N, C-alpha and C positions, 0 to 999 in steps of 0.2 A: 610665771608659775613654774615650779620645778617638779617633775614627775619621775620617780625611780623606783627600783625595787633593791631590797637587801637579798643577799643570797638565800636566805629561808623563805623569800616569797613575800614578805612583808612589803606593801606598797606605801610609800612614803610621797605625800605631795605638800609642798610648801609655797606660801605667797607671801611677799612682803608687802605690808601695809603700814606706812608711818602716820596715819591718821591720828591714832590715839596710842599711847604707850602700853599696849596690852598685847597678850598672845592668847589665841584660842587654839585649843588642842581638842581635835575630834577624831575618834576612833570608831569606825563601822565595821562590825562583824557581819558577815553576810550569812546570818542565821536568824530566823524569825519563826512564828508560829507555822508557817507553811511547812517548816522542816521537821514538825514533830510527827510522831507515828501515832496511830490510834491507841488508846488506851495510856497513853503517856503525853498528854496536852498539858499546856501551861509551862513548860521547862523553860522555853525562850525567855518568858516574861519573869520567871523566878529568878533567873541569873541577873536580871537587872538589878534585884534586891541583893543576891547573894555577893555580889562583886563588891559591894561596900562593907562587908562583914570581916575583913581582916584576910591578909596574906602573911607570907613568912616574915616580912619586915614591917608592915603596917598593921596595927592592931585595929580592933573592931571599931569603927565610927571614926578613926583616926584619918582616914582619906580625907572626909569633908571638913573635920576640924583643922587639919593641917592648912588647907586651902583657905579656909575662913580666916585663919589666923594672919594670912598675909594679904587680905583683902581679896580673895578670889571666891570662885563658886564652881559647883560642879552639879552634873545631874545625868539622867540617863532616860532612854525610852526604848519601847519595844514595839514591833508592828510586825505585819504579815511577812515582811520581806528581809527585815534586818533588826539588829539591835546595836544601838549607839550610845557612847559614854563620851560626855563632853565637859570641859572646864574652861574658864577664862581668868587669867591671872595677870597681874602685872608682868610686863614682859620679861624683866630679869629673872622672874622665877619658873621660866617655861621648862627648864630641866627637872625640877622638882615634879612637875605633873607627868613628864616622860618617865621619869624613873618608877613612879607608883604606878602607872599604867602598864608598865613592863613588868613590875612585881608581881601584880595580880595576875596577870596573863601566864607568867612562869609558875608561880607558886601558889595559886589560890587554893588549890585542893590541900594544900598543908593546913589551912585553917578551917576548911569543910568538913565539920563533923556533924554527928546526928543532933546535937544540941542546936547548932546553927541552922540546920534544915529545917527542924521542928518549929524554930522561932520564926524563920522568915515565911514558912508554910502558911503560919497564922496570920502573919502580915498581910499575905496575898488575900487570905480568906476575908480579913476585915477591910481590904481594899475592894473586894468584889461587894461586900455589903454597902459600904458606903458610896460607891461610884456606881454601881448597876442596881441591887435589889433595892436599896431605900432611896433611890434617886427617881424622882419623876421622869417618865420616859427613859430611864437609864438603861434598859435593855433593847433600845430600838435597833442599834447597829448590829447587835447579837442576832435578833430576828430577821434583819434584812438579809445579812450575810447568809444565814441559814437558807433564807428563800432564793437569793439570787445564785449561789453555788450549790450544786448537787451534793448529797452525801458522799463522803469520800474524797472530795475534791480539798486539795490543801487549804483553801481560803474558806472552807464552809464552817469551820470551828472558831471560836473567839480567841483573841490572842491571850486574854487572861487565863484561858483553859478551863478545864473540868475540875472542879474541887475534889471530885471522887478521883480523879486521875492523880491530882497531887497527893491525896491521903494514901494513894495506893503505892506511891513512887518510893523505892528504897534508895538508901544513900548511894548504893553502887550505881543504881539508874542515872542518878542525878551526876554523879562524877563521870559516867560514862559519856553523858550529854556534853560535859565541858571539854573532855579530852577529845571529842570528836570535832567540834566546832570552833573551840576557841584556840587557833592556831595563827601563827604569823601570816601563812599564805592563805588565810581566809578573812584578812582584815586589811582595811585602808585606814592609814593614819595621816590626818591631813592638820597642818599648823599654819595659822594665819595670823599675822599681825606685825608688831614692830620687832622683828626677828633678824637675827644673822643666820641666813640659811646654812652656811658652813658649820656654824656652832651646833643648830639643831640637827643636822646630819651626824655630826660626830657623836652628840648624846644619844641619838636613836641607834646608831651602829653599836654604840658601847652597851645600851641597856636592852635593847631588843635583838642585837644580833646574835647573841648566843643561844636564842630560845629556838628549839628545833621545830622545823615544819611538821606538818601531818602528811605523809606521804599517801595515806588512805582516806584524804579528804573525800566523803561521798558527794555524789552528784545531788543536786537539788531535785525534788520532785518534779513529775511532768505537770504543768499547769493548764494542758489543754483542755478546752471545752468542747465537748462533741456537738453539742446542740444549743440552738439560740435560747435567750430567756423567754420562758413561756409565761403568761400572765397568771397571776396568783394572788390571792387576797388572805388577809387574816385579821381578825380583830381580837384585842386583848382588853379585857376588864382589870382594871389596876387602880392602885390609890394615885390618882393623877388629877389635878384640879380642873383641866378642860379637855373636851376630845382634841386629838391631834391626828393630821395625816401624815403619814411617812411614805415615801415612794423610793424605788430604786431602779436604775437601767444600767445594763452593761455598757461599756465603752471599750475602745481599744487599749491595749496596754500601753505603758509608760514609751516604749521605743516607737510607738507608731506616730507618723508625722502629722497624722490628723488629730492627735489627742489636744494641742494647744487651741484648735478651733472650737472643740467641745468646751474648753475653760472659758473661752472668749463667750461662748453661748450662755454659759451659766451666769456670767457676769451680767449679761443683757438682760436675762430673765429675772434675776433675783438679788443683784448686788445693790443694796441701797434703796432710797425712796423713790429715785428715777427708773428704777427697773420695773419691767413689764408686771411681774407677778405683783409687786408691791403696789403699783398704781391701781391695778384691776382689784386684787383681792382684799387689800388693806383700805385703800383710799376710797375707791369708787363704789365697789359692791359691799365694802364692810362685812364681809364674811369671814375675814381672817384676822387675827392679832398680829401676825408675823409670818413671814415666808422665807424659805431658803432652797438653795439647789447648789451643791458644791461637787466637785471631782475629787475622788479618792484615787490617785494613780498608783498601779501595781505593776509589778514587774513582768508579769506574764498572764496568759489565759484572758482575763478581762479586766479592765479598771472598773470604777463604779461612778456613777452620778446618783448622789443621795439627796433628797429634797423632803422638806416638812413644811406644814402649815398648821397653826394651832387655830382652832374654831373659835370665833367671836360669840360670846354668849348670846343665845336667842337665834343665831343664824343657823342656815340649813347645811349639815355635812355634805348633803347630795350636790348642793349648789358650789360648795367650795372645792370638792373633788373635780366637779365638771369643768369650773373655770379653770382650775390649775391645769387640767389637761389640756383644755383649748388654747391657753396661752402658749404651751409647749409645741402644739401642732401648728398654730399660727406661723410661729417662728420658723418652723420646717417647711411651711408652704411659701411663704413670703419672703423669708429672710430678713436681716437686719437692715435698718436705715443707716445712712452714712453718719448721722449724728450718734447713733447707738454704737456703732463700731468705734468711732472716736472717742467715745466716753468710756467704753469698756476696756479698750487698749490703754487709754490713759490711767485707769484704775490699777490694771496689771502692772504697767510700767512703774507706777509709783511704788508699789509693793516690791517689785524687782530691784529697783534702785535702792530702796531702804535696806535689802539684803546685802547688796553690794558694798553698803557704807557701814555694815555691821560685822566685825571679824568673827564673831559666833555663828551668825547666820550664814555667813559665806564659807565658813569651814565646813558647816554642815551640808550645804547645797554641793560642795565640791565632792566630799567623801561620798554622798549619795549617788550622784551621777557616775562617779568612778566605780562604785560598787555595783550598781544596778545596769549600767549602760556602757561601762567602760569609756567614758568620755567625760572626764573632769571639767574640761574647757566648756562643757555646755552651761555651766553655772554663769559663765561670763557672757554667755550669747543669748540668754534667756530675753531680754529686752528685744533684740533684733528679729528673735523667732516670733514673738507675738506682734511686732508691729508688721510682720508679712503676712500674717492671716488676712484672707479676703472674706468679703461678705459672703460670696458663693460658698467657700468652706465652711463658715458658720451655719449656712443653712443646710448643708449637707449633714453637718455634724449632729445638727438638731434632729435630723431623722431617727436618731437613735433612741429618742425620747417617745417612740411610737408607743400607743396604749396596748398594742399586742405583745409588746416586749417589757412589760412593766410590772414589778411587784408593788403591792399595796398593803400597807399596814395600819391599821386605825387604833389608836388608844382610846379607851372610853373610860370615864370615872366609874367606880363601883359605888354602891349605895353609901359606904363610909365616907368616901372622898367627896361625893356630890353633898351630903350632909354639912 
């Protein structure tokens, strides 16, 4: 792995992988919904769309069509701590991707006019309707985040933002957001695959090198949480097919060495048919149709463990919630068995080895750890990190699932859905 910085602050990380004749290009901008100010939410996600609407030398929608014409693909995602853009192409076309990424970083504002803004604002509204408003249980994460992080905390509001905020946003507001955060000194560019590192380095210097840094790049907001998560409950009646329990617990942030143990705990509790929650709630007591418990790792403040269980028709909601909580408490009291540890670590190891064999996944992991932890090499050490987790560490991590530090959300069908 080669890790270097251009004079303008852009961090370039390259890794040669001759397994397949492709190149994966991934650029992480260290800006997410946590960096939005009150009354102007949704901007980070909006740019996930606007970045494909044309720049000085690439017309609207041409970014994707060009890549598809050579057998490549591209996409983007936005989350609390970051926005990232990624593409996979035949290795000989890697410079095309680098040129297009540099072109939209340097000249996106040339093509950003009121018509483009209005169009993509409507696209985001449609996305919210389809993915949240009109999707059963679609608002669960929005509700859980509002309950888990106090009002005013950067993680409290949803990444998709407020539609009222987007409606109120002027073209200048949006342009200012881009000018502030989209700068080479706020980006990590990772290229993994069947590449010549010297050729990639030369292309990056040629296309990204002339782009000026932002010398006034703002600090990220304070993510400190002053108080532990207090118990709270909420029930929502909505157009859902069955009642469903959702829970959330605060966990340490991404940098904390105890977080991998919490992930192993979640594997033991809810990963597959051999997990504790599935055996008890789905198979033995038959009070749930499905169960889950996963870690959402965040850069600061607190990560979250989020879980769910859909009530089986005719079963008791009270019994489902009681049994779910008892299994969490049992792991915290007794710890895992040796067999459970072996199974959980093997499952995680399988996932991590699959990432190491996929240039797109690996580029994303490297860019993420470089951006959020300043440790790109961690992407190559994940397997050994999880192998080192002990049963005692898992037991201690499971204590975070205590009922006094849990938020609970129930969805119940309204009359129309029940009918």
